C-alpha positions in Angstrom: 1.7 13.6 -23.4 -0.6 10.8 -24.5 -2.7 11.0 -21.3 -5.0 8.1 -22.1 -2.1 5.8 -22.8 -0.4 6.9 -19.5 -3.6 6.4 -17.6 -3.9 2.8 -19.0 -0.4 2.1 -17.9 -1.3 3.2 -14.4 -4.4 0.9 -14.4 -2.1 -2.0 -15.4 -0.1 -1.4 -12.2 -3.0 -2.1 -9.9 -1.7 -5.3 -8.3 1.8 -3.7 -7.8 0.2 -0.7 -6.1 -1.7 -2.9 -3.8 1.4 -4.9 -2.9 3.4 -1.8 -2.2 0.7 -0.3 -0.1 0.5 -3.4 2.0 4.3 -3.6 2.4 4.9 0.0 3.2 1.9 0.3 5.6 3.2 -2.7 7.6 6.1 -0.5 8.7 5.2 1.4 11.9 5.4 5.2 11.4 3.4 6.7 14.3 4.7 10.2 15.0 7.0 10.2 18.1 4.9 12.8 19.8 2.0 10.4 19.6 4.0 7.6 21.2 5.5 6.0 18.1 8.9 5.5 16.6 8.4 8.1 13.8 8.6 7.5 10.0 12.3 6.9 9.7 12.1 3.2 8.7 9.1 3.8 6.4 11.1 6.6 4.7 14.0 4.2 4.2 11.5 1.9 2.4 10.5 4.8 0.1 14.2 5.5 -0.7 14.9 1.9 -1.5 11.8 1.9 -3.8 13.3 4.8 -5.8 16.7 3.3 -5.7 15.4 0.1 -7.4 14.1 2.2 -10.2 17.2 4.4 -10.5 15.2 7.5 -9.7 17.4 10.1 -8.0 16.2 12.0 -4.9 17.4 14.3 -2.2 17.2 13.7 1.5 16.9 16.5 4.0 17.6 15.6 7.6 16.0 17.6 10.4 17.4 17.0 13.9 14.9 15.7 16.5 15.8 14.2 19.8 12.4 12.5 20.1 13.5 9.7 17.8 16.3 7.1 18.3 17.9 8.1 15.0 18.2 11.7 16.1 16.9 13.0 12.8 13.7 13.1 10.8 14.0 12.4 7.0 12.3 14.3 4.2 12.7 13.0 0.7 12.3 15.0 -2.6 12.3 13.7 -6.2 12.7 16.4 -8.8 11.9 16.2 -12.6 13.4 19.4 -14.2 11.0 21.7 -16.1 11.3 22.4 -19.8 10.9 26.2 -19.6 10.2 27.6 -16.1 13.0 26.2 -14.1 12.6 28.8 -11.4 9.1 27.5 -10.6 7.9 24.2 -9.3 4.7 22.2 -9.0 4.8 20.2 -5.8 3.0 17.0 -4.8 3.3 16.8 -1.0 2.6 13.6 0.9 3.3 12.9 4.5 4.7 9.6 5.7 4.0 9.7 9.5 0.8 8.4 11.0 -1.2 8.8 14.1 -1.4 6.0 16.7 -3.7 3.0 16.5 -6.1 4.2 19.2 -8.2 1.5 20.9 -7.2 -1.8 19.4 -10.4 -3.3 20.6 -12.2 -1.2 18.0 -10.2 -2.6 15.1 -11.5 -5.7 13.2 -8.0 -6.4 12.0 -4.4 -5.7 13.1 -3.9 -2.1 12.0 -0.2 -2.8 11.3 -1.0 -5.9 9.1 -3.0 -4.4 6.2 -5.6 -6.7 4.6 -7.5 -6.5 1.3 -11.2 -7.0 1.6 -14.1 -5.9 -0.7 -11.9 -3.7 -2.9 -10.4 -1.9 0.1 -7.1 -2.1 2.0 -7.6 -1.8 5.7 -4.8 -0.6 7.9 -3.4 2.3 10.0 -2.6 5.3 7.8 -3.8 3.7 4.6 -5.9 6.7 3.8 -3.9 9.2 5.8 -1.6 9.5 4.0 -0.3 6.3 2.5 -2.8 6.6 -0.4 -1.1 9.8 -1.4 2.4 8.4 -0.9 1.8 5.4 -3.2 -0.2 7.2 -5.9 2.4 10.0 -6.2 5.3 7.5 -6.3 3.6 5.6 -9.2 2.9 8.8 -11.1 6.6 9.8 -10.5 7.9 6.4 -11.7 5.8 6.6 -14.9 6.9 10.1 -15.7 10.6 9.0 -15.3 10.2 5.9 -17.4 8.4 7.7 -20.2 10.8 10.7 -20.1 7.9 13.1 -19.6 8.5 16.7 -18.3 6.2 19.7 -17.9 6.9 23.4 -18.4 8.2 23.8 -14.8 10.0 21.7 -12.3 7.9 18.8 -10.9 8.7 17.9 -7.3 7.4 15.0 -5.3 7.9 15.6 -1.6 7.6 12.8 1.1 7.3 14.7 4.4 8.0 13.9 8.0 6.0 15.1 11.0 2.8 16.3 9.5 0.6 14.8 12.2 2.0 17.1 14.9 2.6 20.4 13.1 5.3 19.8 10.5 8.1 21.4 12.6 10.5 18.6 11.5 9.0 18.4 8.0 7.6 21.0 5.7 8.2 24.0 8.0 11.9 23.2 8.2 12.1 22.9 4.4 10.2 26.2 4.0 12.7 27.8 6.3 15.5 26.5 4.0 13.8 28.3 1.0 13.1 25.1 -0.9 9.5 26.1 -1.7 9.1 29.5 -3.3 6.1 31.9 -3.6 6.1 31.3 -7.3 5.5 27.6 -6.8 2.2 25.8 -6.5 1.3 22.6 -4.7 -1.2 19.7 -4.7 -1.5 18.1 -1.3 -3.5 14.8 -1.6 -4.5 14.8 2.1 -8.2 15.4 2.1 -11.2 15.4 -0.1 -14.5 13.6 -0.6 -15.8 10.2 -1.5 -16.5 11.1 -5.1 -13.4 13.2 -5.6 -15.4 16.3 -6.4 -14.2 18.5 -3.5 -11.1 20.6 -4.0 -10.0 22.3 -0.7 -8.7 25.8 -1.1 -9.2 27.2 2.4 -8.8 26.0 6.0 -10.0 27.2 9.4 -7.5 28.1 12.1 -6.5 24.9 13.9 -5.7 25.1 17.6 -5.2 22.4 20.2 -5.2 23.7 23.7 -4.1 21.9 26.9 -5.7 23.1 30.1 -4.3 22.5 33.6 -6.4 23.1 36.7 -4.4 23.1 40.0 -6.2 22.6 43.2 -5.4 20.7 46.4 -5.3 16.9 46.9 -7.3 15.5 49.9 -9.2 12.4 51.0 -12.5 12.2 49.2 -14.2 11.7 52.6 -12.8 15.1 53.8 -13.4 17.4 50.8 -13.2 20.5 52.9 -9.5 19.9 53.3 -8.8 20.0 49.6 -9.8 21.8 46.3 -11.3 19.4 43.8 -9.6 20.2 40.5 -11.5 17.5 38.7 -14.9 19.0 39.6 -13.7 22.5 38.7 -12.1 21.4 35.5 -15.2 19.5 34.3 -17.4 22.4 35.1 -15.1 24.9 33.4 -14.7 22.7 30.3 -18.4 22.4 29.7 -19.0 26.1 30.2 -16.0 26.9 28.0 -17.3 24.8 25.1 -20.9 26.2 25.4 -19.6 29.8 25.6 -17.3 29.6 22.6 -20.0 28.0 20.5 -22.5 30.7 21.4 -20.1 33.7 21.0 -18.4 32.5 17.8 -21.5 31.2 16.0 -21.3 32.9 12.6 -21.3 30.5 9.6 -19.5 30.5 6.2 -20.9 28.3 3.5 -17.5 27.9 1.9 -16.7 25.5 4.8 -18.0 22.1 5.8 -19.2 22.3 8.6 -20.0 25.9 8.1 -19.4 27.0 11.7 -16.4 27.2 14.0 -16.0 24.1 16.1 -14.9 23.9 19.7 -14.7 20.4 21.1 -13.4 19.0 24.4 -11.2 16.0 23.6 -8.4 14.4 25.5 -8.7 13.8 29.2 -5.6 12.9 31.3 -5.6 10.6 34.3 -5.5 12.5 37.6 -5.4 10.2 40.7 -4.9 6.5 41.0 -7.7 5.8 43.5 -11.4 6.6 43.5 -11.3 7.8 47.1 -8.8 10.6 46.4 -9.8 14.2 45.7 -7.8 15.2 42.6 -5.5 18.2 43.1 -4.8 18.5 39.4 -7.0 18.1 36.3 -5.7 18.2 32.7 -7.7 18.1 29.5 -7.5 19.3 25.9 -9.7 21.1 23.4 -9.7 21.1 19.6 -10.7 24.3 18.0 -11.3 25.0 14.3 -12.0 28.7 13.9 -13.4 30.4 10.8 -11.1 33.0 9.2 -13.6 35.8 10.2 -12.4 35.3 13.8 -8.8 35.6 15.0 -7.3 33.1 17.3 -6.2 35.9 19.6 -9.8 37.2 20.1 -10.9 33.6 20.9 -8.0 33.3 23.4 -9.0 36.5 25.0 -12.5 35.0 25.7 -10.8 31.9 27.1 -8.5 33.8 29.5 -11.5 35.9 30.6 -13.4 32.8 31.7 -10.3 31.3 33.4 -9.9 34.5 35.4 -13.5 34.3 36.6 -13.0 30.7 37.7 -9.9 31.6 39.6 -11.9 34.3 41.4 -15.0 32.1 42.0 -12.9 29.2 43.4 -10.2 30.7 45.7 -7.0 28.6 45.9 -7.1 27.3 42.3 -4.7 28.2 39.5 -5.4 27.5 35.9 -3.0 27.3 32.9 -3.5 26.9 29.2 -0.9 26.1 26.6 -0.9 25.7 22.8 -0.2 22.1 21.6 -0.5 23.4 18.1 -1.6 26.6 16.5 -2.1 27.3 12.8 -3.8 30.6 12.1 -6.1 30.6 9.0 -4.3 32.1 6.0 -5.8 33.6 2.9 -7.5 31.0 0.7 -5.9 29.8 -2.5 -7.7 31.5 -5.4 -10.0 29.1 -7.3 -8.6 30.9 -10.4 -5.0 29.9 -9.7 -3.5 27.6 -12.3 -3.2 24.7 -9.9 -6.9 25.0 -8.8 -8.2 25.4 -12.3 -6.1 22.5 -13.7 -7.3 20.2 -11.0 -10.9 21.1 -11.3 -10.8 20.6 -15.1 -9.1 17.2 -14.7 -11.6 16.0 -12.3 -14.5 17.3 -14.4 -13.2 15.3 -17.4 -13.9 12.1 -15.5 -17.6 13.0 -15.4 -17.5 14.3 -11.8 -18.4 18.0 -11.3 -15.7 19.4 -9.2 -16.1 22.3 -6.7 -13.9 24.3 -4.3 -14.4 24.8 -0.6 -12.9 24.9 2.9 -12.3 22.4 5.7 -11.5 22.5 9.4 -7.8 22.6 8.9 -4.9 20.4 9.7 -3.1 19.9 6.3 0.2 21.2 4.9 -2.0 23.3 2.6 -2.5 25.9 5.3 1.2 26.2 6.0 1.9 26.8 2.3 -0.9 29.4 2.0 0.5 31.3 5.0 3.7 31.7 2.9 1.6 33.0 0.0 2.1 29.7 -2.0 -1.1 28.6 -3.9 -2.0 25.1 -2.6 -5.0 22.8 -3.2 -5.8 19.8 -1.0 -7.5 16.9 -2.9 -8.0 13.2 -3.0 -10.8 10.7 -3.4 -11.4 9.2 0.0 -14.1 8.2 2.5 -12.5 10.2 5.4 -11.8 7.2 7.6 -8.5 8.7 8.8 -7.7 8.7 12.6 -10.5 6.1 13.0 -10.6 2.4 13.7 -10.7 0.2 10.6 -9.2 3.0 8.4 -9.2 2.0 4.8 -8.4 3.1 1.3 -10.5 2.1 -1.8 -8.2 0.6 -4.4 -10.1 2.1 -7.3 -9.5 5.5 -5.8 -5.8 4.9 -5.9 -5.9 4.3 -9.6 -8.2 7.1 -10.4 -6.3 9.7 -8.4 -3.1 8.8 -10.1 -4.7 9.1 -13.5 -6.1 12.5 -12.6 -2.6 13.7 -11.5 -1.5 12.9 -15.1 -4.3 14.8 -16.6 -3.4 17.8 -14.4 0.2 17.7 -15.6 -0.9 17.7 -19.2 -2.6 21.1 -18.6 0.8 22.5 -17.6 2.0 21.7 -21.1 -0.7 23.9 -22.6 -2.9 21.0 -23.8 
């Protein structure tokens, strides 16, 4: 591999990459469990893109009644290895996005990406369209140049990452498509300078609490049980208790502590003069590996039992919206981690490894004992109004992928 020559060819594709980012990101792909149509149409665009370049791919359909098509699509392009054809290096990008959020907070239409000041603004541009486009262009260049590495190289465009990957990577793992001997790069997190290589994640848990009381007229509160008051009181005490009890820190992670945050609040009654008989809210928890999810849940249930005793007549429920228990970290000495750190360092940026709050496909892979690193160069604007991707980062990240691949050929 003449890496410098390949990197120059990627730089020359800058305007094409911009145009493709804009075109693809204009296709709605909000996860159906977040109120959108899913990524089916956007996946069709990706398939047409590969068809136009005569690049073969495989499509894996996973049934899902939540979308009109009845299936979620997962697309994989494979470049066979020269020696180790029982092993693969994966690049995993997800195609679904979250919702737009409050449109009033966007300066532009989130589904009509715009270029401004060296950036592309639009929903999902950073999470995870940057990765989709950069890996597609790396794949195209490798095909056109006839370049292969020592093992299979597989580019995976995944469905359903934003709500747990049940219809995406988990389904493919259950089919045995990704093996323990494989390794993976997941370009779905990082830092603004591209120095941070994520090798560990906290447990990620979303909980939904329901407080059942009794509806009444607000002027006659003695006739009801105010679930809203009890829920708000419980929520505040819960957050403060968990932060105090599970307060240890681990410098591998940023932030170094476990986090427990009240988040989504559901509407209860339609009128301000009605005492709510039901209160529903959510909590996001990112728990350091030193604590188990089960022990945290024991603390939560203990507090719920106390509230049911202190407020006769109420009943409280809690359910998991998502749960990913923290797996063992990827070793910084694994081939994929070392190759990526070396490639980044060659650009003049000193790379380092660490952990994050969780929420990527990397944790799912690590739970199956598959070494995975999560990396990209980004400003962490995902899930926020005015999300953007820096165009220079798209070029640089693709060039670093090529440098990584060269190291698998023993260079």
